[in-house]
C-alpha positions as CSV (number, residue, x, y, z in Angstrom):
1,M,35.1,31.7,37.9
2,R,34.4,28.0,38.6
3,S,30.8,28.8,39.3
4,I,30.4,30.6,36.0
5,C,31.8,27.6,34.2
6,Q,29.4,25.3,36.0
7,V,26.5,27.6,34.9
8,I,27.7,27.4,31.3
9,I,28.0,23.6,31.5
10,V,24.5,23.4,32.9
11,L,23.1,25.5,30.1
12,L,24.8,23.3,27.5
13,A,23.4,20.3,29.2
14,M,19.9,21.7,29.0
15,L,20.5,22.6,25.3
16,Y,21.5,19.1,24.4
17,G,19.2,17.3,26.8
18,I,22.1,15.7,28.7
19,S,23.1,15.3,32.3
20,I,26.5,16.3,33.6
21,S,29.0,15.5,36.4
22,A,31.7,18.0,37.3
23,Q,35.1,16.6,38.1
24,E,38.1,18.1,39.9
25,D,39.8,21.0,38.1
26,S,42.6,18.7,36.9
27,E,40.2,16.3,35.2
28,L,38.1,16.5,32.1
29,I,34.4,17.3,32.6
30,T,32.4,14.3,31.6
31,V,28.8,14.3,30.3
32,D,26.4,11.4,30.6
33,L,25.0,11.4,27.1
34,E,23.6,7.9,27.5
35,L,26.1,7.1,24.8
36,K,28.3,4.1,25.4
37,G,30.9,2.3,23.4
38,P,33.0,3.1,20.4
39,S,30.1,4.7,18.4
40,L,29.1,7.0,21.2
41,G,26.0,4.9,21.8
42,Q,24.4,5.9,18.5
43,K,22.6,3.4,16.4
44,P,25.1,2.2,13.8
45,P,24.3,3.2,10.2
46,G,23.5,0.8,7.4
47,D,24.3,1.3,3.7
48,T,22.8,4.9,3.8
49,P,25.1,7.6,5.2
50,E,24.0,9.4,8.3
51,L,25.2,12.5,10.2
52,F,27.6,11.5,13.0
53,A,26.9,12.8,16.5
54,P,24.6,15.7,15.5
55,G,24.7,18.6,17.9
56,I,27.9,17.2,19.6
57,I,30.5,16.8,16.8
58,S,28.5,17.8,13.7
59,R,27.1,21.1,14.7
60,D,25.1,23.9,12.9
61,D,27.4,26.6,14.4
62,Y,30.6,24.9,13.3
63,F,32.3,24.1,10.0
64,E,33.8,20.6,10.2
65,H,36.9,20.0,8.0
66,S,37.8,16.4,8.4
67,A,36.4,13.0,9.2
68,A,35.9,11.8,12.8
69,I,39.2,10.2,13.6
70,Y,39.2,7.4,16.2
71,S,42.2,6.4,18.3
72,P,43.1,2.7,17.8
73,D,41.5,1.8,21.2
74,M,38.3,3.5,20.1
75,K,38.3,5.6,23.2
76,E,39.0,9.0,21.6
77,V,37.6,10.9,18.6
78,Y,39.5,13.8,17.0
79,W,38.3,16.2,14.2
80,S,39.2,19.5,12.8
81,G,36.9,22.5,11.9
82,K,36.2,26.0,13.0
83,P,33.3,28.1,14.3
84,K,31.2,29.7,11.6
85,G,32.9,33.0,10.6
86,A,36.3,32.1,12.1
87,R,39.4,32.2,9.9
88,Y,41.5,29.3,11.1
89,F,40.8,25.6,11.7
90,E,41.3,24.0,15.1
91,I,41.4,20.4,16.3
92,S,38.9,19.2,18.9
93,F,38.5,15.9,20.7
94,I,36.1,13.9,22.8
95,K,37.1,11.0,25.1
96,E,35.5,8.1,26.9
97,I,36.3,7.9,30.6
98,N,34.8,5.2,32.8
99,G,32.0,4.7,30.2
100,K,31.1,8.4,29.9
101,W,32.2,10.8,27.2
102,T,33.8,14.1,27.9
103,M,32.5,17.3,26.5
104,P,34.1,18.3,23.2
105,E,37.3,20.2,23.9
106,I,39.8,22.1,21.7
107,V,43.2,20.6,21.9
108,F,45.2,22.4,19.1
109,S,44.4,26.0,18.0
110,H,46.2,29.3,17.3
111,K,45.1,32.8,16.5
112,D,47.4,33.1,13.5
113,Y,47.3,29.7,11.7
114,S,45.3,26.5,11.3
115,F,45.6,22.9,12.7
116,D,44.0,20.4,10.4
117,N,43.6,16.7,9.3
118,P,44.4,14.7,12.5
119,V,45.7,11.2,11.8
120,F,46.7,8.6,14.5
121,S,49.7,6.3,14.2
122,S,48.8,2.6,14.3
123,D,49.7,2.3,18.0
124,G,47.9,5.5,19.0
125,N,51.0,7.0,20.6
126,Q,51.4,9.7,17.9
127,L,49.0,12.1,16.4
128,F,49.9,13.7,13.1
129,F,48.3,16.9,11.6
130,D,48.8,19.8,9.2
131,S,49.9,23.3,10.1
132,R,51.6,26.1,8.2
133,G,52.1,24.0,5.1
134,D,53.9,21.2,6.8
135,I,53.2,17.9,8.6
136,W,53.6,17.8,12.3
137,F,53.2,15.3,15.1
138,V,52.9,15.0,18.9
139,E,53.7,12.0,21.1
140,R,51.6,10.7,24.0
141,I,53.1,11.2,27.4
142,G,50.8,9.7,29.9
143,N,47.5,11.6,29.5
144,I,49.0,14.6,27.6
145,W,50.6,15.3,24.3
146,S,54.1,16.5,23.8
147,E,55.1,19.7,22.1
148,A,54.5,19.4,18.3
149,V,57.5,18.8,16.0
150,Q,57.8,18.4,12.3
151,V,58.2,15.1,10.5
152,S,61.4,14.4,8.5
153,P,62.6,17.1,6.1
154,I,62.6,14.4,3.5
155,I,58.8,14.7,3.6
156,N,58.4,18.4,4.5
157,T,59.9,20.6,1.8
158,N,59.5,24.2,0.5
159,S,56.3,23.0,-1.1
160,S,53.1,22.5,1.0
161,E,52.5,19.0,2.3
162,A,49.4,17.6,4.0
163,I,49.0,14.3,5.9
164,R,46.5,11.8,4.6
165,S,46.9,8.4,6.0
166,I,49.4,6.2,8.0
167,T,49.6,2.4,7.6
168,Q,50.3,-0.3,10.1
169,N,54.0,-0.3,9.2
170,G,54.3,3.4,9.6
171,S,54.2,4.5,5.9
172,I,52.9,8.0,5.4
173,Y,50.6,8.8,2.5
174,F,50.5,12.6,1.9
175,T,49.8,15.2,-0.7
176,R,52.4,17.7,-2.0
177,Y,51.5,20.9,-3.8
178,N,53.2,21.1,-7.2
179,A,53.1,24.7,-8.4
180,N,54.6,23.6,-11.8
181,A,51.8,21.2,-12.6
182,S,50.2,21.9,-16.0
183,R,46.6,22.2,-14.7
184,E,45.3,23.8,-11.5
185,G,43.3,20.6,-10.7
186,T,46.3,18.4,-10.7
187,K,48.7,20.6,-8.5
188,H,48.1,18.4,-5.4
189,E,49.9,15.1,-5.9
190,M,49.8,12.0,-3.8
191,Y,53.0,10.5,-2.4
192,V,54.1,7.7,0.0
193,S,57.1,7.6,2.2
194,R,58.0,4.2,3.8
195,K,59.4,4.0,7.4
196,I,62.4,1.6,7.5
197,D,64.5,1.2,10.7
198,G,62.9,4.3,12.2
199,N,63.6,6.6,9.2
200,Y,61.4,7.8,6.4
201,T,62.5,7.0,2.8
202,E,62.5,9.3,-0.1
203,P,58.8,9.9,-1.0
204,V,57.5,8.2,-4.1
205,K,54.8,9.8,-6.2
206,L,51.9,7.4,-6.8
207,G,51.1,6.4,-10.4
208,K,48.6,7.7,-12.9
209,I,45.8,5.6,-11.7
210,I,45.9,7.6,-8.4
211,N,47.3,10.9,-9.6
212,S,45.1,11.2,-12.7
213,D,45.3,13.9,-15.3
214,N,41.6,14.7,-15.6
215,V,40.4,15.2,-12.0
216,R,41.7,16.7,-8.7
217,E,42.6,14.2,-6.0
218,L,43.1,15.4,-2.4
219,G,41.6,13.4,0.5
220,L,42.9,9.8,0.9
221,F,42.5,6.9,3.3
222,V,44.7,3.8,3.0
223,A,43.9,0.6,4.8
224,P,46.4,-0.3,7.6
225,D,47.5,-3.4,5.5
226,E,47.4,-1.3,2.3
227,S,44.8,-3.7,0.8
228,Y,42.6,-0.9,-0.4
229,M,42.3,2.9,-0.5
230,I,39.4,5.3,-0.5
231,I,40.2,8.5,-2.4
232,E,38.5,11.8,-2.9
233,S,38.3,13.2,-6.4
234,S,36.7,16.4,-7.7
235,N,36.5,18.6,-10.7
236,E,38.6,21.8,-10.6
237,D,35.9,24.1,-9.1
238,K,35.0,21.4,-6.5
239,T,31.3,21.5,-7.4
240,S,31.4,17.7,-7.6
241,V,33.4,15.9,-5.0
242,K,33.1,12.1,-4.9
243,L,34.7,9.2,-3.0
244,N,36.1,6.2,-4.9
245,M,37.8,2.8,-4.2
246,H,41.0,1.3,-5.3
247,Y,42.1,-2.2,-4.4
248,R,45.7,-3.5,-4.2
249,M,46.1,-6.2,-6.8
250,S,48.2,-9.4,-6.4
251,D,51.1,-7.8,-8.5
252,G,51.2,-4.8,-6.1
253,S,49.5,-2.4,-8.5
254,W,46.2,-0.5,-7.7
255,S,43.0,-1.4,-9.4
256,E,41.0,0.9,-11.6
257,R,38.8,3.4,-9.8
258,I,35.4,2.3,-8.5
259,K,33.0,5.1,-7.7
260,L,31.1,5.0,-4.4
261,N,27.5,6.0,-4.3
262,L,27.7,8.2,-1.2
263,G,27.1,11.6,-2.6
264,W,29.3,14.6,-1.9
265,G,32.3,13.6,0.3
266,L,35.7,14.8,1.5
267,F,38.4,13.4,3.8
268,P,37.6,9.7,4.0
269,S,38.7,7.7,7.1
270,V,37.7,4.2,8.2
271,S,37.4,3.4,11.9
272,P,40.1,1.2,13.4
273,D,37.7,-1.7,13.8
274,G,37.0,-1.5,10.0
275,K,33.2,-1.2,10.5
276,Y,32.5,2.4,9.5
277,L,33.6,5.0,6.9
278,F,33.6,8.6,8.2
279,Y,33.9,11.6,5.8
280,M,33.0,15.2,5.6
281,S,29.7,16.0,3.8
282,R,27.9,19.3,3.1
283,E,26.0,18.9,6.4
284,G,28.8,17.9,8.7
285,I,30.6,14.6,9.3
286,N,28.9,11.5,7.9
287,W,29.3,7.8,8.7
288,V,28.2,4.7,6.8
289,N,28.7,0.9,7.1
290,T,31.7,-0.4,5.3
291,S,30.1,-3.5,3.8
292,F,30.7,-2.0,0.3
293,I,34.5,-2.7,0.7
294,N,34.0,-6.4,0.3
295,E,31.1,-6.1,-2.0
296,L,33.0,-4.1,-4.6
297,K,36.2,-6.1,-4.4
298,P,37.3,-7.4,-7.8
299,N,36.7,-11.1,-8.4
300,L,40.4,-11.7,-8.7
301,L,40.8,-10.8,-5.0
302,R,37.9,-12.8,-3.6
């Protein structure tokens, strides 16, 4: 069986033009992609979005369904998606070990339901995700993850909740499905639950500037210090999906929406070093330099 796996690995290496080194059975198999550092050795993008890790993470035979989510130490990348034609989403990851990146590996999957939207805690010791209409998380135990458990019932209800972003102080931003909303496009509403003394507080629905009445908001990234957010908005049939900026004003309110000229985009996420925005595009997972965050900042905040 091991020899068969090695043959498959060699064929993959030939396909992607990479060299491989097989480790012991208990270790991940690493690949020498000539990719080093937090951006997998790729040339960093400028102001024009580019496809991230084509053929490795963004693949033609795969439907990506998240951004590329880095661990705080920039040594791991997680993302969700599914093979073309499959029904349920799964979460995969790639990891840097001694300067070499492992081959992509599925870490959470099931034949009867999806795993989606991975999000790291600020210290990297917890990984949150969506499954079966609730928000779950696992905790890091050495080099493995614990069994998944649900977050507080104050967040998970009989409605459907989905994780969006976690701040430095542990606050969880998430969406909740409101079946009683007057319009289909506004049934997903944004909430925040603060973490105080280890417990989550009663979720608060974000205001009209965020939960608008005329478009559908779903994906969301909030800066670790909550100084800005990047939000996804679309018309009801999702033929037009755009990313937008809001900034936290000095009085604690959020600024008016500023549209980003990045084309079609879902599930925004900024890398822990603040240098790159990752998001799902029609082609796969895109990334772009985040210089626009300071450039678009309102004069009152400069």
